[in-house]
C-alpha positions as CSV (number, residue, x, y, z in Angstrom):
1,M,0.0,0.0,0.0
2,T,1.4,3.4,-0.9
3,Q,1.1,6.4,0.9
4,L,-1.3,7.7,-1.3
5,Q,-3.9,4.9,-1.0
6,V,-3.3,5.1,2.7
7,N,-4.0,8.9,2.7
8,Q,-7.3,8.0,0.5
9,D,-8.2,5.3,3.1
10,I,-7.9,7.7,5.9
11,L,-9.9,10.5,3.9
12,T,-12.6,8.2,3.1
13,W,-12.8,6.5,6.6
14,F,-12.7,10.5,7.8
15,L,-15.8,11.7,5.6
16,F,-17.7,8.6,6.3
17,G,-17.2,8.8,9.9
18,A,-18.3,12.8,9.7
19,V,-21.0,12.1,7.5
20,N,-21.9,9.3,10.5
21,V,-21.7,11.6,13.3
22,G,-23.5,14.6,11.3
23,A,-26.5,11.7,10.9
24,F,-26.5,10.7,14.3
25,S,-26.3,14.6,15.3
26,L,-29.3,15.3,13.2
27,V,-31.2,12.4,14.6
28,T,-30.2,13.5,18.0
29,W,-31.2,16.9,17.5
30,L,-34.5,15.8,15.7
31,V,-35.4,13.7,18.8
32,R,-34.7,16.7,21.4
33,H,-36.4,19.1,19.3
34,T,-39.2,16.7,19.2
35,F,-39.5,16.2,23.2
36,K,-38.3,19.7,24.0
37,H,-40.6,21.6,21.9
38,T,-42.9,19.9,19.6
39,I,-44.7,17.5,21.9
40,P,-45.2,20.3,24.6
41,R,-46.7,23.0,22.1
42,L,-48.9,20.2,20.6
43,A,-50.3,19.4,24.2
44,K,-50.5,23.3,24.9
45,S,-52.5,24.0,21.8
46,F,-54.4,20.4,22.5
47,Q,-55.3,21.8,26.0
48,E,-56.4,25.6,24.6
49,E,-58.4,23.8,22.0
50,L,-60.1,21.6,24.4
51,A,-60.9,24.5,26.7
52,E,-62.1,26.5,24.0
53,T,-64.4,23.3,22.8
54,R,-65.7,22.8,26.5
55,E,-66.5,26.4,26.8
56,A,-68.6,26.4,23.7
57,F,-70.3,23.4,24.7
58,S,-71.0,24.9,27.9
59,D,-72.4,27.9,26.3
60,A,-74.7,25.5,24.0
61,L,-76.1,23.5,26.8
62,K,-76.9,27.0,28.5
63,T,-78.7,27.9,25.7
64,Q,-80.4,24.6,25.2
65,R,-81.5,24.7,28.7
66,E,-82.9,28.4,28.6
67,S,-84.7,27.6,25.5
68,F,-86.2,24.5,27.0
69,M,-87.2,26.0,30.4
70,A,-88.9,29.0,28.3
71,E,-90.6,26.4,26.1
72,L,-91.8,24.5,29.3
73,R,-93.0,27.8,30.9
74,A,-94.9,28.8,27.7
75,E,-96.4,25.1,27.6
76,R,-97.2,25.5,31.3
77,E,-98.7,28.9,30.9
78,A,-100.9,27.6,28.1
79,F,-102.2,24.5,30.0
80,D,-102.9,26.5,33.1
81,A,-104.8,28.8,30.7
82,Q,-106.7,25.8,29.2
83,L,-107.6,24.4,32.7
84,D,-109.2,27.7,33.5
85,A,-111.4,27.9,30.3
86,Q,-112.1,24.6,31.3
87,R,-113.1,25.5,34.8
88,Q,-115.0,28.2,33.6
89,E,-117.2,26.1,31.2
90,F,-117.6,23.6,33.9
91,R,-118.8,26.2,36.1
92,A,-121.1,27.7,33.7
93,E,-122.5,23.8,32.8
94,L,-123.1,23.4,36.5
95,Q,-125.3,26.6,36.8
96,A,-127.3,26.0,33.9
97,E,-127.7,22.3,35.0
98,R,-128.9,23.5,38.6
99,S,-131.0,26.1,37.1
100,V,-132.8,23.5,35.0
101,L,-132.9,21.0,38.1
102,G,-134.1,23.7,40.2
103,T,-137.1,24.4,38.0
104,K,-137.7,20.6,37.7
105,I,-137.7,20.5,41.7
106,D,-140.0,23.4,42.1
107,K,-142.3,21.8,39.4
108,L,-142.3,18.6,41.4
109,K,-143.1,19.9,44.6
110,E,-146.0,21.9,43.1
111,S,-147.1,18.5,41.8
112,V,-146.8,16.6,45.1
113,D,-148.2,19.8,46.9
114,D,-151.3,19.4,44.5
115,V,-151.7,15.9,44.7
116,L,-151.5,16.0,48.7
117,K,-154.2,18.8,48.4
118,G,-156.4,17.2,46.1
119,K,-156.3,13.9,48.8
120,S,-157.2,15.9,51.4
């Protein structure tokens, strides 16, 4: 082996070694950057998005709850109005029936009095 061949072998070994060290350094930097910067940044953005989503969902539920309560209140008021109308109608019917029955009872009393007067 000549001196030139040895120098070329050393140079080749050095270049491959440098490339290997460079590649290892790049991989190491990528791993370090991923664990130190990328993952924490992603976790933080996820937590912020989750908090925003949770707040939006809470607002949506509050709106639905208020809407539902308003609907129930309106239905309750309508039902109360319907019951009041039914009660008024029922009272009117009862009063009409009482007056009709009152006149029939009066006629019955008169008939019974006439029958009793006719026997005496």
